[in-house]
C-alpha positions in Angstrom: 158.0 58.1 52.9 159.9 58.1 56.1 158.0 56.8 59.2 159.7 55.1 62.0 158.3 51.5 62.0 159.0 51.0 65.6 156.5 53.8 66.3 154.0 52.2 64.0 154.4 48.8 65.8 154.2 50.6 69.2 151.0 52.3 68.1 149.5 49.1 66.9 150.4 47.3 70.2 148.8 50.2 72.1 145.6 49.9 70.0 145.5 46.1 70.5 145.9 46.6 74.3 143.0 49.0 74.3 140.9 46.4 72.5 142.1 43.8 75.0 141.0 46.0 77.9 137.5 46.4 76.3 137.2 42.7 75.6 138.3 41.8 79.1 135.7 44.1 80.6 133.0 42.7 78.3 134.0 39.1 79.1 133.9 39.8 82.8 130.4 41.4 82.5 129.2 38.4 80.4 130.7 36.0 82.9 129.0 37.8 85.7 125.7 37.8 83.8 125.9 34.1 83.1 126.2 33.3 86.7 123.8 35.9 88.1 120.8 34.8 90.1 118.4 36.6 87.6 119.6 34.5 84.7 118.6 31.2 86.4 116.3 29.1 84.3 112.7 29.7 85.1 111.1 27.2 82.8 112.5 24.5 80.4 112.4 26.9 77.4 114.3 29.7 79.2 117.9 29.7 77.7 119.2 33.0 79.1 121.9 31.4 81.2 123.0 29.1 78.4 123.2 32.1 76.0 125.1 34.2 78.5 127.5 31.4 79.0 128.1 31.0 75.3 128.8 34.7 75.0 131.2 34.7 78.0 133.0 31.7 76.5 133.3 33.3 73.1 134.6 36.5 74.6 137.1 34.6 76.7 138.4 32.9 73.6 138.7 36.3 71.9 140.6 37.7 74.9 143.2 34.9 74.6 143.4 35.5 70.8 144.0 39.2 71.4 146.8 38.4 74.0 148.5 36.2 71.4 148.2 38.9 68.7 149.8 41.5 71.1 152.7 39.1 71.7 153.2 38.5 68.0 153.2 42.2 67.2 155.6 42.7 70.1 158.1 40.4 68.3 157.9 42.3 65.0 161.0 44.1 63.7 161.0 47.4 61.8 162.5 45.9 58.7 163.3 48.4 55.9 162.3 47.7 52.3 163.8 49.3 49.2 161.8 50.3 46.2 163.2 47.2 44.4 161.9 44.8 47.1 158.6 42.8 46.9 155.9 43.6 49.4 156.1 41.2 52.4 155.2 41.1 56.1 156.3 44.3 57.8 156.1 46.4 54.7 154.7 49.9 54.7 153.0 50.4 51.4 151.5 53.3 49.5 148.7 52.5 47.0 147.5 55.2 44.6 144.0 54.7 43.2 142.7 56.0 39.9 141.5 59.2 41.5 145.1 59.9 42.6 144.1 59.3 46.2 146.9 57.6 48.1 146.4 55.2 51.0 149.0 53.9 53.3 149.0 50.3 54.5 151.1 48.3 57.0 151.3 44.5 56.5 151.2 42.5 59.8 150.3 39.0 60.9 147.4 40.3 63.0 145.5 43.5 63.9 144.0 43.8 60.4 141.4 46.5 60.0 142.9 48.8 62.6 143.6 52.4 61.6 146.4 54.1 63.4 147.9 57.6 63.0 151.7 58.0 63.3 153.4 61.3 62.6 150.1 62.6 61.1 149.8 59.8 58.6 146.8 57.5 58.8 147.9 53.9 58.3 145.5 51.0 57.7 146.7 47.7 59.1 146.4 44.7 56.7 146.9 41.0 57.2 147.9 38.7 54.3 144.6 36.9 54.9 142.6 39.9 53.9 141.6 40.3 50.3 143.7 43.4 49.8 146.6 42.0 51.9 146.6 38.9 49.7 146.5 41.1 46.5 149.5 43.2 47.4 151.8 40.5 48.8 154.8 40.0 46.5 153.9 43.1 44.4 156.6 45.7 43.6 156.6 49.5 43.1 154.7 50.2 39.8 152.7 47.0 39.9 148.9 47.3 39.4 146.3 45.8 41.7 142.8 44.9 40.7 140.5 43.7 43.3 136.7 43.1 43.2 135.3 43.8 46.7 131.7 43.2 47.7 130.9 47.0 47.6 133.3 48.2 44.9 136.1 47.5 42.5 139.6 48.6 43.6 142.2 49.5 41.0 145.4 50.9 42.4 149.2 51.1 41.7 151.9 50.4 44.3 153.4 53.9 44.5 156.1 53.1 47.1 157.3 50.6 49.7 159.3 51.2 52.9 
């Protein structure tokens, strides 16, 4: 499979930036709500302002994490892998399940769970800390993967690596 990894990385960065914009707006709204006159404590058991402040703080931390992730993805190189290489960070991987359905994954240090489409190909982003990411790391073309997930059992074969 030939897909330009620089385009995959650019699409992932764009998606993460979209997420950052949404998080930043949500954090601003939560911050505004935490300091709004109507959230002022009316009695000793009223915790609206405290809860709003916790939410705003959590979102602010997530915004900073997202900024760091965007910076990390920005430093990624589009390294090529041969069919003899082991799967590692930056690999584009095809996994074929028993029903012959093939899924395409891109291993990155962050952005796991995102689905991006490049050149008409849907690519699922994996991190090595995810169950599937940990299962495929160091595998080679032809290796089998068995993974028991909470909702199903996954059995697949590494069909290609790029």
